[in-house]
Chimera marker file (.cmm) of the C-alpha trace (Angstrom):
<marker_set name="trace">
<marker id="1" x="114.667" y="347.264" z="88.743" r="1" g="1" b="0" radius="0.5"/>
<marker id="2" x="112.761" y="349.661" z="91.154" r="1" g="1" b="0" radius="0.5"/>
<marker id="3" x="114.601" y="352.296" z="92.767" r="1" g="1" b="0" radius="0.5"/>
<marker id="4" x="113.663" y="355.633" z="94.411" r="1" g="1" b="0" radius="0.5"/>
<marker id="5" x="114.923" y="359.182" z="93.681" r="1" g="1" b="0" radius="0.5"/>
<marker id="6" x="116.075" y="360.851" z="97.129" r="1" g="1" b="0" radius="0.5"/>
<marker id="7" x="117.044" y="364.709" z="96.851" r="1" g="1" b="0" radius="0.5"/>
<marker id="8" x="115.550" y="364.209" z="93.511" r="1" g="1" b="0" radius="0.5"/>
<marker id="9" x="116.475" y="367.691" z="91.533" r="1" g="1" b="0" radius="0.5"/>
<marker id="10" x="115.306" y="367.485" z="87.955" r="1" g="1" b="0" radius="0.5"/>
<marker id="11" x="115.727" y="363.882" z="87.746" r="1" g="1" b="0" radius="0.5"/>
<marker id="12" x="119.737" y="363.241" z="86.784" r="1" g="1" b="0" radius="0.5"/>
<marker id="13" x="119.553" y="359.920" z="87.967" r="1" g="1" b="0" radius="0.5"/>
<marker id="14" x="116.677" y="359.124" z="87.090" r="1" g="1" b="0" radius="0.5"/>
<marker id="15" x="116.712" y="360.048" z="83.955" r="1" g="1" b="0" radius="0.5"/>
<marker id="16" x="119.660" y="357.622" z="83.672" r="1" g="1" b="0" radius="0.5"/>
<marker id="17" x="118.309" y="354.657" z="85.226" r="1" g="1" b="0" radius="0.5"/>
<marker id="18" x="115.138" y="354.567" z="83.007" r="1" g="1" b="0" radius="0.5"/>
<marker id="19" x="117.091" y="354.674" z="79.668" r="1" g="1" b="0" radius="0.5"/>
<marker id="20" x="119.269" y="351.684" z="81.531" r="1" g="1" b="0" radius="0.5"/>
<marker id="21" x="115.709" y="349.777" z="81.763" r="1" g="1" b="0" radius="0.5"/>
<marker id="22" x="114.826" y="350.650" z="85.591" r="1" g="1" b="0" radius="0.5"/>
<marker id="23" x="111.956" y="351.802" z="86.970" r="1" g="1" b="0" radius="0.5"/>
<marker id="24" x="110.890" y="354.896" z="89.384" r="1" g="1" b="0" radius="0.5"/>
<marker id="25" x="108.442" y="354.092" z="92.015" r="1" g="1" b="0" radius="0.5"/>
<marker id="26" x="108.969" y="357.050" z="94.183" r="1" g="1" b="0" radius="0.5"/>
<marker id="27" x="111.002" y="360.644" z="94.597" r="1" g="1" b="0" radius="0.5"/>
<marker id="28" x="111.888" y="363.105" z="97.151" r="1" g="1" b="0" radius="0.5"/>
<marker id="29" x="112.162" y="366.714" z="96.150" r="1" g="1" b="0" radius="0.5"/>
<marker id="30" x="111.739" y="369.728" z="98.514" r="1" g="1" b="0" radius="0.5"/>
<marker id="31" x="112.773" y="372.512" z="95.836" r="1" g="1" b="0" radius="0.5"/>
<marker id="32" x="109.222" y="373.813" z="94.620" r="1" g="1" b="0" radius="0.5"/>
<marker id="33" x="110.772" y="374.694" z="91.266" r="1" g="1" b="0" radius="0.5"/>
<marker id="34" x="112.537" y="371.418" z="91.193" r="1" g="1" b="0" radius="0.5"/>
<marker id="35" x="109.463" y="369.760" z="91.838" r="1" g="1" b="0" radius="0.5"/>
<marker id="36" x="107.330" y="371.481" z="89.143" r="1" g="1" b="0" radius="0.5"/>
<marker id="37" x="110.455" y="370.475" z="86.506" r="1" g="1" b="0" radius="0.5"/>
<marker id="38" x="110.236" y="366.722" z="87.794" r="1" g="1" b="0" radius="0.5"/>
<marker id="39" x="107.229" y="366.263" z="87.452" r="1" g="1" b="0" radius="0.5"/>
<marker id="40" x="106.660" y="368.249" z="83.695" r="1" g="1" b="0" radius="0.5"/>
<marker id="41" x="109.726" y="365.864" z="82.590" r="1" g="1" b="0" radius="0.5"/>
<marker id="42" x="108.515" y="362.396" z="83.972" r="1" g="1" b="0" radius="0.5"/>
<marker id="43" x="105.542" y="360.474" z="84.431" r="1" g="1" b="0" radius="0.5"/>
<marker id="44" x="105.296" y="360.851" z="88.347" r="1" g="1" b="0" radius="0.5"/>
<marker id="45" x="101.335" y="359.934" z="88.780" r="1" g="1" b="0" radius="0.5"/>
<marker id="46" x="100.929" y="357.235" z="90.982" r="1" g="1" b="0" radius="0.5"/>
<marker id="47" x="104.201" y="357.168" z="92.432" r="1" g="1" b="0" radius="0.5"/>
<marker id="48" x="105.006" y="358.268" z="96.031" r="1" g="1" b="0" radius="0.5"/>
<marker id="49" x="106.447" y="361.703" z="96.710" r="1" g="1" b="0" radius="0.5"/>
<marker id="50" x="107.632" y="363.814" z="99.837" r="1" g="1" b="0" radius="0.5"/>
<marker id="51" x="108.758" y="367.364" z="100.273" r="1" g="1" b="0" radius="0.5"/>
<marker id="52" x="111.280" y="367.068" z="103.096" r="1" g="1" b="0" radius="0.5"/>
<marker id="53" x="113.046" y="363.921" z="103.767" r="1" g="1" b="0" radius="0.5"/>
<marker id="54" x="113.312" y="365.245" z="107.514" r="1" g="1" b="0" radius="0.5"/>
<marker id="55" x="108.987" y="364.464" z="107.880" r="1" g="1" b="0" radius="0.5"/>
<marker id="56" x="109.841" y="360.914" z="105.637" r="1" g="1" b="0" radius="0.5"/>
<marker id="57" x="109.658" y="357.547" z="107.681" r="1" g="1" b="0" radius="0.5"/>
<marker id="58" x="111.906" y="354.572" z="106.215" r="1" g="1" b="0" radius="0.5"/>
<marker id="59" x="108.780" y="352.266" z="106.285" r="1" g="1" b="0" radius="0.5"/>
<marker id="60" x="106.500" y="354.615" z="104.704" r="1" g="1" b="0" radius="0.5"/>
<marker id="61" x="109.359" y="354.193" z="101.261" r="1" g="1" b="0" radius="0.5"/>
<marker id="62" x="108.292" y="352.278" z="98.884" r="1" g="1" b="0" radius="0.5"/>
<marker id="63" x="110.116" y="348.595" z="98.233" r="1" g="1" b="0" radius="0.5"/>
<marker id="64" x="113.420" y="349.785" z="95.927" r="1" g="1" b="0" radius="0.5"/>
<marker id="65" x="116.193" y="347.902" z="94.626" r="1" g="1" b="0" radius="0.5"/>
<marker id="66" x="118.275" y="351.219" z="94.513" r="1" g="1" b="0" radius="0.5"/>
<marker id="67" x="117.878" y="354.147" z="96.055" r="1" g="1" b="0" radius="0.5"/>
<marker id="68" x="119.259" y="357.012" z="94.370" r="1" g="1" b="0" radius="0.5"/>
<marker id="69" x="120.553" y="360.716" z="96.332" r="1" g="1" b="0" radius="0.5"/>
<marker id="70" x="122.151" y="363.665" z="95.275" r="1" g="1" b="0" radius="0.5"/>
<marker id="71" x="122.283" y="365.417" z="98.885" r="1" g="1" b="0" radius="0.5"/>
<marker id="72" x="123.258" y="368.719" z="99.143" r="1" g="1" b="0" radius="0.5"/>
<marker id="73" x="126.973" y="369.295" z="99.175" r="1" g="1" b="0" radius="0.5"/>
<marker id="74" x="127.495" y="372.934" z="99.369" r="1" g="1" b="0" radius="0.5"/>
<marker id="75" x="128.843" y="372.279" z="103.446" r="1" g="1" b="0" radius="0.5"/>
<marker id="76" x="131.377" y="369.710" z="101.871" r="1" g="1" b="0" radius="0.5"/>
<marker id="77" x="132.526" y="370.870" z="98.924" r="1" g="1" b="0" radius="0.5"/>
<marker id="78" x="135.906" y="373.118" z="98.624" r="1" g="1" b="0" radius="0.5"/>
<marker id="79" x="133.459" y="375.389" z="96.676" r="1" g="1" b="0" radius="0.5"/>
<marker id="80" x="131.535" y="376.035" z="99.460" r="1" g="1" b="0" radius="0.5"/>
<marker id="81" x="131.542" y="376.823" z="102.894" r="1" g="1" b="0" radius="0.5"/>
<marker id="82" x="133.277" y="374.052" z="104.228" r="1" g="1" b="0" radius="0.5"/>
<marker id="83" x="131.291" y="373.278" z="107.194" r="1" g="1" b="0" radius="0.5"/>
<marker id="84" x="131.329" y="369.820" z="107.198" r="1" g="1" b="0" radius="0.5"/>
<marker id="85" x="128.825" y="366.928" z="107.761" r="1" g="1" b="0" radius="0.5"/>
<marker id="86" x="127.713" y="367.972" z="111.235" r="1" g="1" b="0" radius="0.5"/>
<marker id="87" x="127.667" y="371.667" z="111.318" r="1" g="1" b="0" radius="0.5"/>
<marker id="88" x="126.408" y="372.214" z="107.324" r="1" g="1" b="0" radius="0.5"/>
<marker id="89" x="122.720" y="372.484" z="107.582" r="1" g="1" b="0" radius="0.5"/>
<marker id="90" x="122.372" y="371.323" z="103.972" r="1" g="1" b="0" radius="0.5"/>
<marker id="91" x="124.873" y="368.470" z="103.500" r="1" g="1" b="0" radius="0.5"/>
<marker id="92" x="124.012" y="366.886" z="107.229" r="1" g="1" b="0" radius="0.5"/>
<marker id="93" x="120.942" y="365.658" z="105.192" r="1" g="1" b="0" radius="0.5"/>
<marker id="94" x="122.725" y="362.641" z="104.165" r="1" g="1" b="0" radius="0.5"/>
<marker id="95" x="122.175" y="361.475" z="107.636" r="1" g="1" b="0" radius="0.5"/>
<marker id="96" x="118.488" y="361.309" z="106.864" r="1" g="1" b="0" radius="0.5"/>
<marker id="97" x="119.056" y="358.888" z="104.366" r="1" g="1" b="0" radius="0.5"/>
<marker id="98" x="121.043" y="356.887" z="106.666" r="1" g="1" b="0" radius="0.5"/>
<marker id="99" x="118.252" y="357.265" z="109.371" r="1" g="1" b="0" radius="0.5"/>
<marker id="100" x="115.640" y="356.258" z="106.774" r="1" g="1" b="0" radius="0.5"/>
<marker id="101" x="117.664" y="353.205" z="105.563" r="1" g="1" b="0" radius="0.5"/>
<marker id="102" x="117.731" y="352.358" z="109.536" r="1" g="1" b="0" radius="0.5"/>
<marker id="103" x="114.549" y="352.670" z="109.942" r="1" g="1" b="0" radius="0.5"/>
<marker id="104" x="113.585" y="350.487" z="106.487" r="1" g="1" b="0" radius="0.5"/>
<marker id="105" x="115.747" y="347.930" z="107.620" r="1" g="1" b="0" radius="0.5"/>
<marker id="106" x="115.747" y="347.723" z="111.013" r="1" g="1" b="0" radius="0.5"/>
<marker id="107" x="119.064" y="348.659" z="112.158" r="1" g="1" b="0" radius="0.5"/>
<marker id="108" x="122.486" y="349.013" z="110.834" r="1" g="1" b="0" radius="0.5"/>
<marker id="109" x="126.131" y="350.024" z="112.162" r="1" g="1" b="0" radius="0.5"/>
<marker id="110" x="126.338" y="353.676" z="113.034" r="1" g="1" b="0" radius="0.5"/>
<marker id="111" x="130.271" y="354.265" z="111.745" r="1" g="1" b="0" radius="0.5"/>
<marker id="112" x="132.000" y="357.066" z="113.754" r="1" g="1" b="0" radius="0.5"/>
<marker id="113" x="134.445" y="358.099" z="111.430" r="1" g="1" b="0" radius="0.5"/>
<marker id="114" x="131.520" y="358.873" z="108.726" r="1" g="1" b="0" radius="0.5"/>
<marker id="115" x="130.847" y="361.760" z="111.596" r="1" g="1" b="0" radius="0.5"/>
<marker id="116" x="133.796" y="363.464" z="111.625" r="1" g="1" b="0" radius="0.5"/>
<marker id="117" x="134.247" y="363.246" z="107.247" r="1" g="1" b="0" radius="0.5"/>
<marker id="118" x="137.320" y="361.485" z="107.387" r="1" g="1" b="0" radius="0.5"/>
<marker id="119" x="139.054" y="362.653" z="109.946" r="1" g="1" b="0" radius="0.5"/>
<marker id="120" x="138.927" y="360.046" z="113.138" r="1" g="1" b="0" radius="0.5"/>
<link id1="1" id2="2" r="1" g="1" b="0" radius="0.2"/>
<link id1="2" id2="3" r="1" g="1" b="0" radius="0.2"/>
<link id1="3" id2="4" r="1" g="1" b="0" radius="0.2"/>
<link id1="4" id2="5" r="1" g="1" b="0" radius="0.2"/>
<link id1="5" id2="6" r="1" g="1" b="0" radius="0.2"/>
<link id1="6" id2="7" r="1" g="1" b="0" radius="0.2"/>
<link id1="7" id2="8" r="1" g="1" b="0" radius="0.2"/>
<link id1="8" id2="9" r="1" g="1" b="0" radius="0.2"/>
<link id1="9" id2="10" r="1" g="1" b="0" radius="0.2"/>
<link id1="10" id2="11" r="1" g="1" b="0" radius="0.2"/>
<link id1="11" id2="12" r="1" g="1" b="0" radius="0.2"/>
<link id1="12" id2="13" r="1" g="1" b="0" radius="0.2"/>
<link id1="13" id2="14" r="1" g="1" b="0" radius="0.2"/>
<link id1="14" id2="15" r="1" g="1" b="0" radius="0.2"/>
<link id1="15" id2="16" r="1" g="1" b="0" radius="0.2"/>
<link id1="16" id2="17" r="1" g="1" b="0" radius="0.2"/>
<link id1="17" id2="18" r="1" g="1" b="0" radius="0.2"/>
<link id1="18" id2="19" r="1" g="1" b="0" radius="0.2"/>
<link id1="19" id2="20" r="1" g="1" b="0" radius="0.2"/>
<link id1="20" id2="21" r="1" g="1" b="0" radius="0.2"/>
<link id1="21" id2="22" r="1" g="1" b="0" radius="0.2"/>
<link id1="22" id2="23" r="1" g="1" b="0" radius="0.2"/>
<link id1="23" id2="24" r="1" g="1" b="0" radius="0.2"/>
<link id1="24" id2="25" r="1" g="1" b="0" radius="0.2"/>
<link id1="25" id2="26" r="1" g="1" b="0" radius="0.2"/>
<link id1="26" id2="27" r="1" g="1" b="0" radius="0.2"/>
<link id1="27" id2="28" r="1" g="1" b="0" radius="0.2"/>
<link id1="28" id2="29" r="1" g="1" b="0" radius="0.2"/>
<link id1="29" id2="30" r="1" g="1" b="0" radius="0.2"/>
<link id1="30" id2="31" r="1" g="1" b="0" radius="0.2"/>
<link id1="31" id2="32" r="1" g="1" b="0" radius="0.2"/>
<link id1="32" id2="33" r="1" g="1" b="0" radius="0.2"/>
<link id1="33" id2="34" r="1" g="1" b="0" radius="0.2"/>
<link id1="34" id2="35" r="1" g="1" b="0" radius="0.2"/>
<link id1="35" id2="36" r="1" g="1" b="0" radius="0.2"/>
<link id1="36" id2="37" r="1" g="1" b="0" radius="0.2"/>
<link id1="37" id2="38" r="1" g="1" b="0" radius="0.2"/>
<link id1="38" id2="39" r="1" g="1" b="0" radius="0.2"/>
<link id1="39" id2="40" r="1" g="1" b="0" radius="0.2"/>
<link id1="40" id2="41" r="1" g="1" b="0" radius="0.2"/>
<link id1="41" id2="42" r="1" g="1" b="0" radius="0.2"/>
<link id1="42" id2="43" r="1" g="1" b="0" radius="0.2"/>
<link id1="43" id2="44" r="1" g="1" b="0" radius="0.2"/>
<link id1="44" id2="45" r="1" g="1" b="0" radius="0.2"/>
<link id1="45" id2="46" r="1" g="1" b="0" radius="0.2"/>
<link id1="46" id2="47" r="1" g="1" b="0" radius="0.2"/>
<link id1="47" id2="48" r="1" g="1" b="0" radius="0.2"/>
<link id1="48" id2="49" r="1" g="1" b="0" radius="0.2"/>
<link id1="49" id2="50" r="1" g="1" b="0" radius="0.2"/>
<link id1="50" id2="51" r="1" g="1" b="0" radius="0.2"/>
<link id1="51" id2="52" r="1" g="1" b="0" radius="0.2"/>
<link id1="52" id2="53" r="1" g="1" b="0" radius="0.2"/>
<link id1="53" id2="54" r="1" g="1" b="0" radius="0.2"/>
<link id1="54" id2="55" r="1" g="1" b="0" radius="0.2"/>
<link id1="55" id2="56" r="1" g="1" b="0" radius="0.2"/>
<link id1="56" id2="57" r="1" g="1" b="0" radius="0.2"/>
<link id1="57" id2="58" r="1" g="1" b="0" radius="0.2"/>
<link id1="58" id2="59" r="1" g="1" b="0" radius="0.2"/>
<link id1="59" id2="60" r="1" g="1" b="0" radius="0.2"/>
<link id1="60" id2="61" r="1" g="1" b="0" radius="0.2"/>
<link id1="61" id2="62" r="1" g="1" b="0" radius="0.2"/>
<link id1="62" id2="63" r="1" g="1" b="0" radius="0.2"/>
<link id1="63" id2="64" r="1" g="1" b="0" radius="0.2"/>
<link id1="64" id2="65" r="1" g="1" b="0" radius="0.2"/>
<link id1="65" id2="66" r="1" g="1" b="0" radius="0.2"/>
<link id1="66" id2="67" r="1" g="1" b="0" radius="0.2"/>
<link id1="67" id2="68" r="1" g="1" b="0" radius="0.2"/>
<link id1="68" id2="69" r="1" g="1" b="0" radius="0.2"/>
<link id1="69" id2="70" r="1" g="1" b="0" radius="0.2"/>
<link id1="70" id2="71" r="1" g="1" b="0" radius="0.2"/>
<link id1="71" id2="72" r="1" g="1" b="0" radius="0.2"/>
<link id1="72" id2="73" r="1" g="1" b="0" radius="0.2"/>
<link id1="73" id2="74" r="1" g="1" b="0" radius="0.2"/>
<link id1="74" id2="75" r="1" g="1" b="0" radius="0.2"/>
<link id1="75" id2="76" r="1" g="1" b="0" radius="0.2"/>
<link id1="76" id2="77" r="1" g="1" b="0" radius="0.2"/>
<link id1="77" id2="78" r="1" g="1" b="0" radius="0.2"/>
<link id1="78" id2="79" r="1" g="1" b="0" radius="0.2"/>
<link id1="79" id2="80" r="1" g="1" b="0" radius="0.2"/>
<link id1="80" id2="81" r="1" g="1" b="0" radius="0.2"/>
<link id1="81" id2="82" r="1" g="1" b="0" radius="0.2"/>
<link id1="82" id2="83" r="1" g="1" b="0" radius="0.2"/>
<link id1="83" id2="84" r="1" g="1" b="0" radius="0.2"/>
<link id1="84" id2="85" r="1" g="1" b="0" radius="0.2"/>
<link id1="85" id2="86" r="1" g="1" b="0" radius="0.2"/>
<link id1="86" id2="87" r="1" g="1" b="0" radius="0.2"/>
<link id1="87" id2="88" r="1" g="1" b="0" radius="0.2"/>
<link id1="88" id2="89" r="1" g="1" b="0" radius="0.2"/>
<link id1="89" id2="90" r="1" g="1" b="0" radius="0.2"/>
<link id1="90" id2="91" r="1" g="1" b="0" radius="0.2"/>
<link id1="91" id2="92" r="1" g="1" b="0" radius="0.2"/>
<link id1="92" id2="93" r="1" g="1" b="0" radius="0.2"/>
<link id1="93" id2="94" r="1" g="1" b="0" radius="0.2"/>
<link id1="94" id2="95" r="1" g="1" b="0" radius="0.2"/>
<link id1="95" id2="96" r="1" g="1" b="0" radius="0.2"/>
<link id1="96" id2="97" r="1" g="1" b="0" radius="0.2"/>
<link id1="97" id2="98" r="1" g="1" b="0" radius="0.2"/>
<link id1="98" id2="99" r="1" g="1" b="0" radius="0.2"/>
<link id1="99" id2="100" r="1" g="1" b="0" radius="0.2"/>
<link id1="100" id2="101" r="1" g="1" b="0" radius="0.2"/>
<link id1="101" id2="102" r="1" g="1" b="0" radius="0.2"/>
<link id1="102" id2="103" r="1" g="1" b="0" radius="0.2"/>
<link id1="103" id2="104" r="1" g="1" b="0" radius="0.2"/>
<link id1="104" id2="105" r="1" g="1" b="0" radius="0.2"/>
<link id1="105" id2="106" r="1" g="1" b="0" radius="0.2"/>
<link id1="106" id2="107" r="1" g="1" b="0" radius="0.2"/>
<link id1="107" id2="108" r="1" g="1" b="0" radius="0.2"/>
<link id1="108" id2="109" r="1" g="1" b="0" radius="0.2"/>
<link id1="109" id2="110" r="1" g="1" b="0" radius="0.2"/>
<link id1="110" id2="111" r="1" g="1" b="0" radius="0.2"/>
<link id1="111" id2="112" r="1" g="1" b="0" radius="0.2"/>
<link id1="112" id2="113" r="1" g="1" b="0" radius="0.2"/>
<link id1="113" id2="114" r="1" g="1" b="0" radius="0.2"/>
<link id1="114" id2="115" r="1" g="1" b="0" radius="0.2"/>
<link id1="115" id2="116" r="1" g="1" b="0" radius="0.2"/>
<link id1="116" id2="117" r="1" g="1" b="0" radius="0.2"/>
<link id1="117" id2="118" r="1" g="1" b="0" radius="0.2"/>
<link id1="118" id2="119" r="1" g="1" b="0" radius="0.2"/>
<link id1="119" id2="120" r="1" g="1" b="0" radius="0.2"/>
</marker_set>
């Protein structure tokens, strides 16, 4: 199976999926140090890549069976500020994944309770 690694960090998801026989077709990571590490660890030549998920259009993403993403969780973690998915500047990046998926598949349901982080 082919996968795309979003919020790639240094490739935790990639490492596991490649060991299981899957192929990475692209990655997105904005942190310059994480990108450098990722590129040093993995063979990324010829793969789709982007720096900022907010600038990516879902239709630009390569065909993939799996989308992995460890979106920033500082705003929803009990160890963090707990600003939630909506107000949290970092954790709200989760919605960029939803946007890209909707653009990719041409639709989808917008579930209200998701916006309230389980507090309907």
